[in-house]
C-alpha positions in Angstrom: 131.1 120.3 42.9 130.2 123.6 44.7 130.9 126.1 42.0 132.1 126.6 38.5 133.4 129.6 36.4 130.0 131.1 36.3 128.9 130.8 39.9 128.0 134.1 41.6 128.3 134.7 45.3 127.4 137.6 47.5 130.4 139.0 49.5 130.4 142.1 51.7 127.8 143.9 49.6 129.0 142.9 46.2 128.2 140.2 43.6 131.3 138.4 42.6 132.3 135.2 40.7 133.2 132.5 43.2 136.6 131.9 41.7 137.5 135.6 42.0 136.8 135.8 45.7 139.9 136.8 47.8 140.1 136.5 51.6 142.8 137.2 54.1 145.1 134.3 55.0 145.2 135.8 58.5 141.4 135.5 59.0 140.7 134.6 62.6 138.1 132.2 61.5 140.5 130.3 59.3 143.0 130.0 62.2 140.7 129.6 65.2 137.2 128.7 63.9 135.5 131.8 65.2 132.9 132.1 62.4 129.2 131.3 62.3 127.1 129.9 59.5 123.7 128.5 58.5 122.5 125.7 56.2 119.3 126.6 54.4 117.3 124.9 51.6 115.2 126.2 48.8 112.7 124.1 46.9 110.8 124.3 43.6 107.1 124.5 44.5 103.9 125.2 42.5 104.3 128.8 43.7 107.8 129.1 42.5 111.2 128.8 44.2 110.7 129.1 48.0 113.3 129.2 50.8 112.1 127.1 53.7 112.1 128.9 57.0 114.4 131.7 55.9 113.4 133.8 58.8 114.2 131.2 61.4 117.6 130.4 59.8 118.7 134.0 59.6 117.5 134.8 63.1 119.7 131.9 64.3 122.6 133.3 62.2 122.3 136.7 63.9 122.0 135.0 67.3 125.1 133.0 66.7 127.0 136.0 65.5 126.0 137.9 68.6 127.2 135.1 70.8 130.6 135.2 69.1 130.8 139.0 69.4 130.5 139.5 65.6 128.6 142.6 64.4 126.5 141.9 61.3 124.9 144.8 59.5 122.1 143.0 57.7 118.6 142.3 58.9 116.7 139.0 58.5 114.6 140.6 55.7 117.7 141.9 53.9 119.3 138.4 54.1 116.2 136.8 52.7 116.0 139.3 49.8 119.7 138.8 49.0 119.3 135.0 49.1 116.4 135.0 46.6 118.7 137.2 44.3 121.5 134.7 44.8 119.3 131.9 43.6 118.1 133.9 40.7 121.6 134.9 39.6 122.7 131.2 39.7 119.5 129.8 38.1 118.9 127.6 41.1 115.6 126.3 42.5 116.3 123.2 44.6 119.4 124.4 46.3 121.4 124.3 49.5 122.3 127.8 50.7 125.3 128.6 52.9 125.5 132.0 54.6 128.9 132.4 56.4 130.0 135.1 58.7 133.7 135.1 59.3 136.3 137.3 60.9 139.0 139.4 59.3 142.7 139.3 60.0 143.4 138.9 63.7 146.0 136.5 65.3 144.9 137.4 68.8 142.2 135.7 70.8 139.9 138.7 70.9 137.0 139.7 68.6 137.9 141.6 65.5 136.1 144.7 64.1 136.3 143.3 60.6 133.4 140.9 59.9 132.8 139.4 56.5 129.5 138.1 55.1 129.4 135.5 52.3 126.3 134.0 50.7 126.7 131.0 48.4 124.5 128.2 47.1 124.7 125.0 45.1 122.7 121.9 44.2 123.2 119.3 46.9 121.3 116.1 47.4 120.4 114.8 50.9 123.5 115.0 53.0 123.2 111.5 54.4 121.9 110.0 51.2 118.6 108.2 50.5 119.4 104.8 52.1 119.1 103.4 55.5 121.9 104.3 57.9 123.9 102.0 60.2 125.0 104.2 63.1 127.5 103.8 65.9 127.9 105.4 69.3 130.9 107.7 68.9 133.9 107.7 71.3 133.7 111.5 71.0 131.3 113.5 73.2 129.5 116.7 72.3 131.1 119.8 73.8 130.4 120.7 77.3 127.9 123.6 77.2 130.0 125.4 79.8 132.9 125.4 77.3 131.1 127.2 74.5 127.7 128.2 73.2 126.5 124.8 71.9 123.2 126.5 70.8 125.1 128.7 68.3 126.1 127.4 64.9 129.8 128.1 65.1 132.3 126.9 62.5 134.8 125.6 65.1 132.3 123.3 66.7 132.3 121.1 63.6 135.8 119.8 64.3 134.0 117.6 66.8 131.6 116.5 64.0 134.4 115.8 61.6 136.1 113.5 64.1 133.0 111.6 64.9 131.9 111.0 61.3 135.4 110.0 60.2 135.7 107.5 63.1 132.3 106.0 62.2 133.2 105.6 58.5 136.6 104.1 59.3 134.8 101.5 61.4 132.4 100.6 58.6 129.3 102.6 59.8 127.5 105.3 57.9 127.3 107.9 60.7 127.9 108.5 64.4 125.7 109.3 67.3 127.3 111.3 70.1 126.7 111.3 73.8 126.8 114.4 76.1 129.2 114.9 79.0 126.8 112.9 81.3 126.6 109.9 79.0 123.2 110.6 77.6 122.4 110.6 73.9 122.8 114.1 72.4 122.7 114.2 68.6 124.5 113.3 65.4 127.5 115.1 64.0 125.3 117.3 61.8 121.7 116.4 62.7 119.3 116.0 65.6 118.2 112.5 66.7 114.8 110.9 67.3 113.7 107.4 68.2 110.3 105.7 68.4 109.0 103.4 71.1 105.4 102.1 71.5 104.0 104.9 69.4 105.8 107.8 71.1 108.8 109.8 69.8 111.7 110.7 72.0 114.4 113.3 71.5 117.1 115.0 73.6 116.1 118.2 75.3 117.9 121.5 74.5 121.0 122.4 76.4 123.6 120.0 75.0 122.4 120.1 71.3 122.0 122.5 68.5 118.3 123.6 68.4 117.7 122.4 64.9 115.1 124.1 62.7 114.2 120.8 61.1 113.9 119.4 64.6 111.4 122.2 65.5 109.5 121.4 62.3 109.1 117.8 63.6 107.4 119.2 66.7 105.0 121.2 64.5 104.2 118.1 62.3 103.7 115.9 65.4 101.3 118.3 66.9 99.3 118.5 63.6 99.4 114.7 63.2 98.6 113.9 66.9 101.9 112.2 67.5 103.2 112.3 71.1 106.7 113.6 71.3 108.8 113.7 74.6 112.0 115.6 75.3 114.0 113.7 77.9 117.5 112.4 78.6 118.1 108.8 77.6 121.1 106.5 77.2 122.2 104.5 74.2 120.8 101.4 75.9 117.4 103.0 75.9 117.6 103.4 72.2 119.0 100.0 71.1 116.2 97.7 70.1 113.6 100.5 69.9 111.0 100.5 67.2 112.7 103.0 64.8 115.0 106.0 64.7 116.0 108.9 62.4 118.1 112.0 62.0 116.8 115.4 61.1 118.5 118.4 59.7 118.3 120.9 56.8 121.0 119.1 54.8 119.9 115.6 55.8 116.1 116.4 55.9 114.6 113.2 57.5 117.1 110.3 57.3 116.2 106.7 58.2 118.4 104.8 60.7 118.6 101.1 60.3 120.6 100.1 63.4 122.6 101.4 66.4 125.9 99.6 67.1 124.6 96.8 64.8 121.4 96.4 66.8 118.6 96.8 64.3 115.4 98.7 65.0 112.2 96.6 65.1 109.9 98.2 62.6 110.2 98.4 58.9 110.8 102.0 58.0 107.6 102.3 56.0 105.6 101.4 59.1 107.4 103.8 61.4 106.5 107.3 62.6 109.7 108.5 61.1 108.6 107.4 57.6 105.3 109.3 58.1 107.1 112.4 59.2 109.5 112.1 56.3 106.7 112.0 53.8 104.9 114.9 55.5 108.1 117.0 55.7 108.8 116.5 52.0 105.2 117.5 51.1 105.5 120.6 53.3 108.7 121.9 51.7 107.9 120.9 48.1 104.2 121.9 47.9 104.0 124.7 50.4 101.3 122.7 52.2 101.2 124.8 55.3 102.1 128.1 53.7 104.9 129.2 56.1 107.6 129.9 53.5 109.5 133.2 53.5 108.5 135.4 50.6 109.8 138.6 49.2 
C-alpha cells in the first residue's frame, strides 16, 4: 500500500525506486530504535499542492536528530524543496510524507557517524478513520521524561504506542489513551488529546507529551475563534462524562472520540467545539485560508 514498482524515494542525495533501496541489516536504528522521523501532509489547494507547516515539521526533525546525536546535513529549506520534488516525481497532491533519519551499521550503544536520510510519500487517508472512536485508558504509561527525550519524535518511542493500540483493539476499542507516570492523562499512542467542558477546551501541558504541530494549530485556531483553551494536568475521571473529546495529529487530523472506557461524551459531535475546529482545520489545510503554507 505504500509503494509500487514506480515509486520514487529520496535517499542520501539520490532519487531511487523504492523497491531498489538497500539498507544495512546492522543499522543501529533497526536493532535499537535510535532513528527520528516526521509525519507531514500535503494538500491539493486552489493555489496548487501545498505542504502544511513544512518548516515546523523539519525544524522538529532537526531538533529530534540533535537530541539523538545524529548529524543531518540538510537545512529546513533544502528539506522543503526536496519534498516538493518528491511529490512531483510521484504525481502526488494529497499525500502523507515520511522523512526518516536513521543510523548506519553499529552494534554498540554509542552514536554512529553514518546517518542516512530517507524521504518517501504515499496517499493515506485519516489514520484513525472518519468515524467516532471508542477509547480506553491504556494499562501502559507514556515514557518517563527522565528516561528519554519525550519531546523528540524518535522511532523507538513508538514501541509504547504499538503496545497501547494493540491492547485497545484486542479489547474491542478503537484506540487507547495513555496516562503519564503520575496518573494524569497524557496523549494517545500517535495523537494529542483534548476534551471540552462547559465551553472550555482542556489539554495536557508539555513535558510528558510530544509537542504536536496539529496541537499547536488548535491553539492558533482557538485564538482566532475566541475559544478558551487551558493546559493543565487532569485525570481520566475528570474526562469521563465531559461534553466532548478529540485527538489531533498530522496523520489523524482532528478525530472525534465517542466515549472513554464506554462512558459516552454528552454532546453530539456536530454541536461540539471539536467539530468546529475540525471544520476550520480542514478549511485551513485545503484552501490555504490563513496563508501559512510553506512555498518554494
